[in-house]
C-alpha positions as CSV (number, residue, x, y, z in Angstrom):
1,X,130.9,199.0,78.5
2,X,131.8,201.2,81.4
3,X,134.9,203.1,80.8
4,X,134.8,205.1,84.1
5,X,132.9,205.4,87.4
6,X,132.4,209.2,88.9
7,X,132.8,208.0,92.8
8,X,131.4,210.5,95.6
9,X,133.6,211.2,98.6
10,X,131.8,211.5,102.2
11,X,130.3,208.1,103.1
12,X,131.7,206.1,100.0
13,X,135.5,206.7,100.6
14,X,135.2,207.9,103.9
15,X,133.1,207.2,107.2
16,X,132.3,210.8,107.6
17,X,129.0,211.9,107.1
18,X,128.4,211.2,111.2
19,X,131.1,213.6,111.6
20,X,129.5,216.1,109.1
21,X,126.3,216.0,109.9
22,X,127.2,216.8,113.7
23,X,129.4,219.9,112.7
24,X,126.8,221.2,110.7
25,X,124.5,220.3,114.1
26,X,127.0,222.0,116.3
27,X,127.5,225.3,114.0
28,X,123.7,225.9,113.9
29,X,123.2,225.3,117.6
30,X,125.9,228.3,118.3
31,X,123.5,230.6,116.0
32,X,120.6,229.6,118.4
33,X,119.1,227.5,115.5
34,X,117.6,223.9,116.2
35,X,118.3,221.4,113.8
36,X,118.1,217.5,113.6
37,X,121.7,216.2,112.7
38,X,120.2,213.4,110.9
39,X,118.6,215.6,108.7
40,X,122.0,216.8,107.3
41,X,122.8,213.8,106.0
42,X,119.3,214.4,103.6
43,X,121.4,217.5,102.2
44,X,124.7,216.0,101.3
45,X,126.0,217.0,98.2
46,X,124.8,220.3,98.3
47,X,127.0,223.4,98.4
48,X,127.6,225.1,101.6
49,X,125.9,228.1,100.9
50,X,123.1,226.4,99.4
51,X,122.5,224.4,103.2
52,X,123.0,227.2,105.2
53,X,120.8,229.2,102.7
54,X,118.3,225.9,103.1
55,X,118.2,226.3,107.1
56,X,117.8,229.9,106.7
57,X,115.0,229.7,104.8
58,X,113.1,227.4,107.1
59,X,114.2,228.5,110.5
60,X,114.4,232.0,110.0
61,X,112.2,233.2,106.8
62,X,115.2,234.6,104.6
63,X,118.0,233.8,102.6
64,X,121.4,233.8,103.9
65,X,123.9,236.8,102.8
66,X,127.2,235.3,100.6
67,X,129.1,236.6,103.7
68,X,126.9,234.6,106.2
69,X,126.8,231.6,104.4
70,X,130.7,231.9,103.6
71,X,131.0,232.3,107.4
72,X,129.2,229.9,109.0
73,X,130.3,227.5,106.0
74,X,134.3,228.0,107.3
75,X,133.2,227.5,110.9
76,X,131.1,224.0,110.2
77,X,134.6,223.7,108.4
78,X,137.1,224.1,111.8
79,X,134.5,222.0,113.8
80,X,134.9,219.2,111.2
81,X,138.4,219.6,111.7
82,X,138.3,219.5,115.3
83,X,136.6,216.2,115.9
84,X,139.9,214.6,114.6
85,X,140.9,212.3,111.8
86,X,137.8,210.4,109.7
87,X,138.4,206.5,108.8
88,X,138.4,205.2,105.2
89,X,135.1,203.8,104.9
90,X,135.7,199.8,105.1
91,X,135.4,198.2,101.6
92,X,136.6,201.2,99.8
93,X,139.8,200.4,99.0
94,X,138.4,197.1,97.6
95,X,136.3,198.6,95.3
96,X,138.8,200.8,94.1
97,X,141.2,197.8,93.9
98,X,138.9,196.4,91.7
99,X,138.5,199.1,89.6
100,X,142.1,199.9,88.7
101,X,142.5,196.0,87.9
102,X,139.7,195.9,85.1
103,X,141.2,199.5,83.8
104,X,138.1,201.2,84.8
105,X,138.7,205.2,84.9
106,X,138.0,207.0,88.3
107,X,136.9,210.3,88.4
108,X,135.6,212.0,92.2
109,X,132.6,213.7,92.0
110,X,132.2,215.6,95.8
111,X,130.1,218.6,96.9
112,X,132.8,218.9,99.5
113,X,135.9,221.2,99.8
114,X,136.9,219.9,102.9
115,X,140.5,219.9,102.7
116,X,141.2,217.7,105.7
117,X,140.0,214.8,103.3
118,X,141.2,216.1,100.3
119,X,144.4,216.4,100.6
120,X,144.4,212.8,102.1
121,X,143.1,210.7,99.0
122,X,146.6,210.7,97.5
123,X,147.8,209.1,100.4
124,X,144.9,206.9,101.4
125,X,143.9,205.5,98.1
126,X,147.0,206.2,96.1
127,X,146.7,206.5,92.6
128,X,142.9,206.0,92.4
129,X,142.5,209.5,91.0
130,X,145.0,210.9,88.7
131,X,145.6,214.9,88.6
132,X,142.9,216.1,86.7
133,X,140.3,213.9,87.6
134,X,138.4,215.6,90.8
135,X,135.4,217.6,90.7
136,X,134.7,219.5,94.0
137,X,132.4,222.3,95.7
138,X,135.1,224.6,94.4
139,X,134.1,223.2,90.7
140,X,130.9,224.1,90.2
141,X,128.5,226.5,90.3
142,X,125.3,224.4,91.5
143,X,125.9,221.3,93.9
144,X,124.5,218.6,93.9
145,X,120.8,217.7,93.0
146,X,121.6,219.7,90.2
147,X,123.2,217.7,87.3
148,X,126.3,220.2,87.0
149,X,129.1,218.0,89.1
150,X,128.6,215.2,87.1
151,X,128.3,216.3,83.9
152,X,131.6,218.2,84.6
153,X,133.1,214.5,86.0
154,X,131.7,213.3,82.6
155,X,134.1,216.1,80.8
156,X,137.2,214.9,83.0
157,X,137.1,211.9,81.8
158,X,136.4,212.5,78.3
159,X,133.5,209.9,77.7
160,X,129.4,210.3,77.1
161,X,126.9,209.6,79.7
162,X,126.6,205.9,78.8
163,X,130.1,204.9,79.1
164,X,130.1,205.7,82.5
165,X,128.5,205.0,86.3
166,X,128.5,206.9,89.5
167,X,129.0,205.4,93.2
168,X,126.9,207.6,95.3
169,X,125.6,207.4,98.9
170,X,123.1,210.2,99.1
171,X,119.5,210.7,97.8
172,X,120.5,214.0,96.4
173,X,123.8,212.9,94.6
174,X,121.4,209.7,93.1
175,X,118.8,212.3,91.6
176,X,122.0,214.3,90.2
177,X,123.7,211.3,88.7
178,X,120.5,210.0,86.9
179,X,119.7,213.7,85.6
180,X,123.1,213.4,84.0
181,X,122.0,210.5,82.1
182,X,123.9,207.9,84.0
183,X,123.6,204.5,85.6
184,X,123.6,204.8,89.1
185,X,124.7,203.0,92.5
186,X,123.8,203.7,95.8
187,X,125.1,202.2,98.5
188,X,123.3,203.2,101.9
189,X,126.4,203.7,104.5
190,X,123.9,206.0,107.1
191,X,120.9,206.2,108.6
192,X,118.7,207.2,105.1
193,X,116.3,204.1,104.2
194,X,116.6,202.4,101.0
195,X,113.1,204.0,100.3
196,X,114.8,207.2,99.6
197,X,117.6,206.0,97.0
198,X,114.4,204.4,95.1
199,X,112.0,207.0,94.8
200,X,115.4,209.1,93.3
201,X,115.5,205.4,91.0
202,X,119.1,204.5,91.7
203,X,119.7,201.9,89.1
204,X,121.0,199.2,92.0
205,X,121.3,199.5,95.9
206,X,123.8,198.0,97.7
207,X,123.7,198.0,102.4
208,X,127.4,198.9,102.5
209,X,130.8,199.2,101.0
210,X,131.9,195.9,101.5
211,X,128.7,194.3,100.1
212,X,129.3,196.6,96.7
213,X,133.3,195.2,96.6
214,X,131.9,192.2,96.7
215,X,129.3,192.3,94.0
216,X,131.6,194.7,91.5
217,X,133.7,192.1,89.7
218,X,130.3,190.3,88.1
219,X,129.0,193.6,88.2
220,X,131.5,194.8,85.7
221,X,131.0,192.5,83.2
222,X,126.9,193.0,83.0
223,X,126.5,197.0,83.3
């Protein structure tokens, strides 16, 4: 019996990943570095520092300094905010309502530290994530795909891995959930093909949050 759901934020609760990806691309362009917007969907869940460092190693042949990583991540965050309000993901509210009605606890487990979204959670999804039930980039040393974020989520839930499941939209998040020993559900809300989630070992894959919300009542009876 699953008692808790560990839930990602970007691409699950908010349709925000296209804006994150574009903000990363624009910030890198300001540094004279050309990137493909869609590649940043693949890095979702990594810490900002890890993402900057990955691009620096590939394009500049060196590691980013801590100061560079912090400065560039802050610039990316500013660009993201300048893009305006991000809409809630269709189906996410219904999904959370089902979990709450069935008495399934919820822990937010996000690789983000984007306050423009984190500060909206209580308004957009009232009661969904109680105090003390959030893991963000500020709480971890190693972001996804390391299992640390989901292991911390289990700690906050106070349950074992076989008593919880993960809801993710990114391959690295699926890898992190599986590495933490969790039943992991992928929802393909971005441009990443289903095959990428299959390769990471997702237990179930849904084509949208609406489709997942439709299936959830029955699914909770058997996972």
